[in-house]
N, CA, C and O atoms as a GROMACS GRO file, in nm:
protein
  236
    1UNK      N    1  15.083  -3.245   4.028
    1UNK     CA    2  15.198  -3.222   4.144
    1UNK      C    3  15.145  -3.074   4.118
    1UNK      O    4  15.118  -3.048   4.001
    2UNK      N    5  15.128  -2.977   4.211
    2UNK     CA    6  15.184  -2.807   4.173
    2UNK      C    7  15.273  -2.763   4.234
    2UNK      O    8  15.312  -2.803   4.344
    3UNK      N    9  15.342  -2.625   4.134
    3UNK     CA   10  15.413  -2.615   4.168
    3UNK      C   11  15.464  -2.558   4.314
    3UNK      O   12  15.582  -2.580   4.338
    4UNK      N   13  15.405  -2.503   4.392
    4UNK     CA   14  15.394  -2.481   4.543
    4UNK      C   15  15.415  -2.589   4.614
    4UNK      O   16  15.492  -2.584   4.710
    5UNK      N   17  15.346  -2.709   4.577
    5UNK     CA   18  15.365  -2.836   4.674
    5UNK      C   19  15.515  -2.934   4.628
    5UNK      O   20  15.534  -3.045   4.678
    6UNK      N   21  15.592  -2.885   4.548
    6UNK     CA   22  15.759  -2.892   4.508
    6UNK      C   23  15.868  -2.788   4.637
    6UNK      O   24  15.924  -2.679   4.629
    7UNK      N   25  15.857  -2.885   4.740
    7UNK     CA   26  15.963  -2.826   4.824
    7UNK      C   27  16.096  -2.726   4.794
    7UNK      O   28  16.135  -2.620   4.843
    8UNK      N   29  16.150  -2.826   4.677
    8UNK     CA   30  16.263  -2.742   4.612
    8UNK      C   31  16.248  -2.636   4.555
    8UNK      O   32  16.348  -2.565   4.544
    9UNK      N   33  16.092  -2.579   4.487
    9UNK     CA   34  16.084  -2.484   4.488
    9UNK      C   35  16.083  -2.347   4.557
    9UNK      O   36  16.113  -2.232   4.526
   10UNK      N   37  16.024  -2.423   4.689
   10UNK     CA   38  16.039  -2.290   4.781
   10UNK      C   39  16.232  -2.229   4.808
   10UNK      O   40  16.288  -2.122   4.780
   11UNK      N   41  16.267  -2.320   4.853
   11UNK     CA   42  16.390  -2.364   4.813
   11UNK      C   43  16.483  -2.237   4.708
   11UNK      O   44  16.531  -2.127   4.737
   12UNK      N   45  16.481  -2.293   4.615
   12UNK     CA   46  16.488  -2.211   4.502
   12UNK      C   47  16.490  -2.054   4.495
   12UNK      O   48  16.571  -1.978   4.442
   13UNK      N   49  16.340  -2.019   4.585
   13UNK     CA   50  16.304  -1.928   4.556
   13UNK      C   51  16.361  -1.813   4.650
   13UNK      O   52  16.396  -1.700   4.619
   14UNK      N   53  16.361  -1.883   4.787
   14UNK     CA   54  16.394  -1.830   4.899
   14UNK      C   55  16.582  -1.768   4.890
   14UNK      O   56  16.628  -1.675   4.957
   15UNK      N   57  16.672  -1.871   4.768
   15UNK     CA   58  16.765  -1.855   4.809
   15UNK      C   59  16.787  -1.711   4.630
   15UNK      O   60  16.866  -1.620   4.606
   16UNK      N   61  16.701  -1.753   4.578
   16UNK     CA   62  16.686  -1.623   4.475
   16UNK      C   63  16.672  -1.514   4.541
   16UNK      O   64  16.752  -1.426   4.508
   17UNK      N   65  16.575  -1.480   4.647
   17UNK     CA   66  16.553  -1.368   4.670
   17UNK      C   67  16.668  -1.323   4.775
   17UNK      O   68  16.703  -1.206   4.760
   18UNK      N   69  16.716  -1.376   4.853
   18UNK     CA   70  16.816  -1.327   4.930
   18UNK      C   71  16.901  -1.282   4.793
   18UNK      O   72  16.919  -1.160   4.790
   19UNK      N   73  16.960  -1.358   4.673
   19UNK     CA   74  17.052  -1.280   4.643
   19UNK      C   75  17.040  -1.152   4.566
   19UNK      O   76  17.121  -1.063   4.543
   20UNK      N   77  16.893  -1.172   4.526
   20UNK     CA   78  16.847  -1.030   4.477
   20UNK      C   79  16.894  -0.908   4.549
   20UNK      O   80  16.965  -0.812   4.519
   21UNK      N   81  16.812  -0.957   4.679
   21UNK     CA   82  16.837  -0.825   4.831
   21UNK      C   83  17.015  -0.827   4.813
   21UNK      O   84  17.071  -0.740   4.747
   22UNK      N   85  17.061  -0.894   4.856
   22UNK     CA   86  17.216  -0.855   4.810
   22UNK      C   87  17.299  -0.827   4.715
   22UNK      O   88  17.411  -0.777   4.726
   23UNK      N   89  17.233  -0.864   4.604
   23UNK     CA   90  17.261  -0.751   4.480
   23UNK      C   91  17.229  -0.633   4.485
   23UNK      O   92  17.298  -0.531   4.477
   24UNK      N   93  17.117  -0.648   4.499
   24UNK     CA   94  17.088  -0.413   4.479
   24UNK      C   95  17.150  -0.398   4.610
   24UNK      O   96  17.241  -0.319   4.583
   25UNK      N   97  17.158  -0.420   4.725
   25UNK     CA   98  17.241  -0.371   4.817
   25UNK      C   99  17.376  -0.365   4.793
   25UNK      O  100  17.449  -0.309   4.875
   26UNK      N  101  17.415  -0.409   4.705
   26UNK     CA  102  17.571  -0.401   4.684
   26UNK      C  103  17.554  -0.293   4.559
   26UNK      O  104  17.641  -0.206   4.560
   27UNK      N  105  17.487  -0.287   4.485
   27UNK     CA  106  17.447  -0.134   4.407
   27UNK      C  107  17.433  -0.011   4.437
   27UNK      O  108  17.414   0.089   4.368
   28UNK      N  109  17.452  -0.037   4.613
   28UNK     CA  110  17.390   0.064   4.635
   28UNK      C  111  17.258   0.149   4.725
   28UNK      O  112  17.258   0.236   4.813
   29UNK      N  113  17.130   0.058   4.637
   29UNK     CA  114  17.037   0.069   4.645
   29UNK      C  115  16.957   0.015   4.777
   29UNK      O  116  16.954  -0.094   4.833
   30UNK      N  117  16.878   0.168   4.806
   30UNK     CA  118  16.799   0.074   4.969
   30UNK      C  119  16.688   0.041   4.929
   30UNK      O  120  16.616   0.104   4.852
   31UNK      N  121  16.667  -0.078   4.989
   31UNK     CA  122  16.557  -0.226   4.951
   31UNK      C  123  16.506  -0.216   5.110
   31UNK      O  124  16.482  -0.330   5.153
   32UNK      N  125  16.483  -0.108   5.211
   32UNK     CA  126  16.393  -0.103   5.324
   32UNK      C  127  16.244  -0.127   5.310
   32UNK      O  128  16.172  -0.185   5.390
   33UNK      N  129  16.203  -0.062   5.172
   33UNK     CA  130  16.091  -0.121   5.108
   33UNK      C  131  16.004  -0.258   5.150
   33UNK      O  132  15.900  -0.286   5.211
   34UNK      N  133  16.140  -0.347   5.058
   34UNK     CA  134  16.107  -0.497   5.066
   34UNK      C  135  16.147  -0.542   5.195
   34UNK      O  136  16.062  -0.586   5.272
   35UNK      N  137  16.268  -0.537   5.228
   35UNK     CA  138  16.334  -0.609   5.346
   35UNK      C  139  16.383  -0.538   5.484
   35UNK      O  140  16.438  -0.430   5.506
   36UNK      N  141  16.344  -0.634   5.561
   36UNK     CA  142  16.325  -0.546   5.702
   36UNK      C  143  16.332  -0.711   5.820
   36UNK      O  144  16.277  -0.820   5.828
   37UNK      N  145  16.460  -0.613   5.903
   37UNK     CA  146  16.437  -0.706   6.000
   37UNK      C  147  16.521  -0.874   5.946
   37UNK      O  148  16.556  -0.962   6.024
   38UNK      N  149  16.532  -0.876   5.807
   38UNK     CA  150  16.577  -1.047   5.813
   38UNK      C  151  16.458  -1.097   5.691
   38UNK      O  152  16.487  -1.196   5.624
   39UNK      N  153  16.320  -1.024   5.665
   39UNK     CA  154  16.236  -1.038   5.637
   39UNK      C  155  16.213  -0.985   5.442
   39UNK      O  156  16.206  -0.865   5.413
   40UNK      N  157  16.206  -1.071   5.356
   40UNK     CA  158  16.144  -1.022   5.268
   40UNK      C  159  16.020  -1.042   5.248
   40UNK      O  160  15.962  -1.138   5.301
   41UNK      N  161  15.937  -0.926   5.142
   41UNK     CA  162  15.838  -0.934   5.108
   41UNK      C  163  15.776  -0.843   4.976
   41UNK      O  164  15.772  -0.721   4.966
   42UNK      N  165  15.738  -0.927   4.897
   42UNK     CA  166  15.717  -0.878   4.758
   42UNK      C  167  15.596  -0.858   4.726
   42UNK      O  168  15.557  -0.871   4.610
   43UNK      N  169  15.493  -0.814   4.853
   43UNK     CA  170  15.324  -0.808   4.806
   43UNK      C  171  15.309  -0.690   4.789
   43UNK      O  172  15.193  -0.651   4.798
   44UNK      N  173  15.371  -0.632   4.772
   44UNK     CA  174  15.337  -0.481   4.689
   44UNK      C  175  15.413  -0.474   4.569
   44UNK      O  176  15.513  -0.543   4.552
   45UNK      N  177  15.373  -0.400   4.492
   45UNK     CA  178  15.482  -0.335   4.344
   45UNK      C  179  15.583  -0.261   4.392
   45UNK      O  180  15.558  -0.166   4.466
   46UNK      N  181  15.698  -0.290   4.362
   46UNK     CA  182  15.815  -0.149   4.403
   46UNK      C  183  15.894  -0.075   4.295
   46UNK      O  184  15.942  -0.156   4.215
   47UNK      N  185  15.919   0.030   4.272
   47UNK     CA  186  15.994   0.096   4.127
   47UNK      C  187  16.107   0.162   4.216
   47UNK      O  188  16.102   0.208   4.330
   48UNK      N  189  16.172   0.154   4.159
   48UNK     CA  190  16.333   0.231   4.150
   48UNK      C  191  16.328   0.376   4.144
   48UNK      O  192  16.339   0.431   4.035
   49UNK      N  193  16.307   0.462   4.283
   49UNK     CA  194  16.365   0.569   4.252
   49UNK      C  195  16.499   0.632   4.184
   49UNK      O  196  16.576   0.669   4.272
   50UNK      N  197  16.544   0.652   4.069
   50UNK     CA  198  16.691   0.680   4.031
   50UNK      C  199  16.739   0.792   4.158
   50UNK      O  200  16.815   0.774   4.253
   51UNK      N  201  16.678   0.886   4.126
   51UNK     CA  202  16.749   0.998   4.270
   51UNK      C  203  16.790   0.971   4.378
   51UNK      O  204  16.882   1.028   4.435
   52UNK      N  205  16.716   0.867   4.423
   52UNK     CA  206  16.730   0.845   4.556
   52UNK      C  207  16.783   0.704   4.634
   52UNK      O  208  16.795   0.658   4.747
   53UNK      N  209  16.817   0.651   4.428
   53UNK     CA  210  16.864   0.467   4.465
   53UNK      C  211  16.778   0.394   4.588
   53UNK      O  212  16.823   0.306   4.660
   54UNK      N  213  16.663   0.444   4.593
   54UNK     CA  214  16.559   0.329   4.668
   54UNK      C  215  16.438   0.307   4.601
   54UNK      O  216  16.384   0.378   4.516
   55UNK      N  217  16.394   0.167   4.665
   55UNK     CA  218  16.296   0.114   4.580
   55UNK      C  219  16.187   0.166   4.676
   55UNK      O  220  16.202   0.166   4.798
   56UNK      N  221  16.084   0.207   4.617
   56UNK     CA  222  15.990   0.239   4.689
   56UNK      C  223  15.838   0.209   4.672
   56UNK      O  224  15.796   0.222   4.557
   57UNK      N  225  15.758   0.174   4.759
   57UNK     CA  226  15.629   0.109   4.721
   57UNK      C  227  15.552   0.210   4.599
   57UNK      O  228  15.534   0.332   4.608
   58UNK      N  229  15.517   0.133   4.501
   58UNK     CA  230  15.378   0.186   4.412
   58UNK      C  231  15.239   0.185   4.434
   58UNK      O  232  15.158   0.101   4.394
   59UNK      N  233  15.220   0.275   4.494
   59UNK     CA  234  15.051   0.284   4.500
   59UNK      C  235  14.943   0.262   4.394
   59UNK      O  236  14.824   0.274   4.424
   0.00000   0.00000   0.00000
């Protein structure tokens, strides 16, 4: 059995992602680079711009 086939992993990952977004937002960090209309995407690497408190996509 692979990890992806284990449904509990997907549930745990979704919970982790939501908690992460909530924590970053609570700290005043703009997460619009990875979170939009209730959807979270970690397909691209992001870095924190400390001056603007924003996550930005790293090219």
